[in-house]
C-alpha positions in Angstrom: 13.6 0.6 -1.4 15.1 -1.1 -4.4 14.6 -4.5 -2.9 10.9 -3.7 -2.2 10.5 -2.5 -5.8 12.2 -5.7 -7.1 10.0 -7.9 -5.0 6.9 -6.0 -6.2 7.9 -6.5 -9.8 8.5 -10.2 -9.2 5.1 -10.6 -7.6 3.5 -8.5 -10.3 5.0 -10.8 -13.0 3.7 -13.9 -11.2 0.2 -12.5 -10.9 0.3 -11.3 -14.5 0.0 -14.9 -15.6 -3.5 -15.0 -14.1 -5.5 -12.0 -15.2 -8.2 -12.5 -12.6 -5.8 -12.1 -9.8 -5.4 -8.4 -10.5 -8.7 -7.8 -8.7 -7.1 -8.6 -5.4 -3.9 -6.6 -5.9 -5.3 -3.4 -7.4 -8.2 -1.6 -5.6 -10.9 -0.4 -7.9 -10.4 -3.0 -10.8 -13.2 -5.3 -9.7 -15.5 -2.4 -8.9 -15.0 -1.0 -12.4 -15.6 -4.4 -13.8 -18.9 -4.6 -11.9 -19.9 -1.2 -13.3 -19.5 0.6 -10.0 -17.4 3.3 -11.7 -17.5 6.0 -8.9 -16.4 3.5 -6.3 -13.8 2.0 -8.5 -12.3 5.4 -9.5 -12.3 6.6 -5.9 -10.5 3.4 -4.6 -8.0 3.3 -7.5 -7.3 7.0 -7.3 -6.8 7.1 -3.6 -4.6 4.0 -3.6 -2.5 5.4 -6.4 -2.2 8.8 -4.7 -1.1 7.3 -1.4 1.4 5.0 -3.1 2.9 7.8 -5.2 3.1 10.1 -2.2 4.9 7.3 -0.2 7.5 6.9 -3.0 8.0 10.7 -3.2 8.5 11.0 0.6 10.9 8.1 0.6 13.0 9.8 -2.0 13.0 13.1 0.0 13.9 11.2 3.1 16.9 9.6 1.5 18.0 12.9 0.0 17.9 14.5 3.4 19.8 11.5 4.8 22.5 11.9 2.3 22.9 15.6 3.3 22.9 14.6 6.9 25.8 12.2 6.4 28.0 14.9 4.9 26.9 17.8 7.2 29.9 19.4 8.9 28.5 21.7 11.6 26.1 20.7 14.4 23.2 22.9 13.3 23.2 21.2 9.9 23.4 17.8 11.4 20.4 18.4 13.6 18.4 20.1 10.9 18.9 17.3 8.3 18.4 14.6 10.8 15.0 16.1 11.8 14.0 16.5 8.2 14.9 12.9 7.5 12.8 11.6 10.4 9.9 13.9 9.4 10.0 12.7 5.8 10.1 9.0 6.9 7.2 9.5 9.3 5.1 11.0 6.5 6.1 8.1 4.2 4.9 5.6 6.8 1.6 7.4 7.1 1.1 7.3 3.3 2.0 3.5 3.3 -0.6 3.1 6.1 -3.1 5.0 4.0 -2.5 2.8 0.9 -2.8 -0.3 3.0 -6.1 1.0 4.5 -7.5 1.6 1.0 -6.5 -1.9 0.1 -8.3 -3.3 3.1 -11.4 -1.3 2.2 -11.2 -2.8 -1.2 -11.1 -6.4 0.3 -14.0 -5.6 2.6 -15.9 -4.2 -0.4 -15.2 -7.4 -2.3 -16.4 -9.5 0.6 -19.6 -7.7 1.7 -20.8 -5.5 -1.2 -20.1 -7.6 -4.3 -22.4 -10.5 -5.4 -19.4 -12.3 -7.0 -17.2 -11.4 -4.0 -19.3 -13.3 -1.5 -18.2 -16.5 -3.2 -14.6 -15.5 -3.8 -13.4 -13.8 -0.6 -13.4 -14.6 3.1 -12.0 -12.7 6.0 -10.9 -14.5 9.2 -8.7 -14.2 12.1 -8.5 -14.3 15.9 -6.6 -13.3 19.0 -3.9 -15.7 20.1 -1.3 -15.6 22.8 1.2 -14.0 20.4 -1.1 -11.3 19.1 -3.8 -10.5 16.6 -4.1 -12.7 13.5 -6.0 -11.4 10.5 -6.2 -13.2 7.2 -7.8 -12.6 3.9 -8.6 -15.4 1.4 -9.3 -14.8 -2.2 -10.1 -17.7 -4.5 -9.8 -17.5 -8.3 
């Protein structure tokens, strides 16, 4: 988790040099800039909620995992292991929710924004190895 947070901060500092690039990273910013306040607040709020919930569940999962490692009797081991797995499952669902909101943001930039039609493109295809989806955002 610390490595992910460090990579996020490095990426954030790289993108901080170009103020226009925040519109691709943070859902709701471009919508608020285009005066679509309700859409922007809903996207930003839901993305933030899912992200915070994922971090909270991750912390809970590691707390249960620490208790699992030091548990002495079999009942405690089984209990803490199941709690750890349940917490990590919920964390993954929240991460999927945050990613889904981000994808909705990209789709909104592509299809419902006048400026976005020039700035974004969505492509992809099915190859032998699997499904390939790519998003392109030009500054």
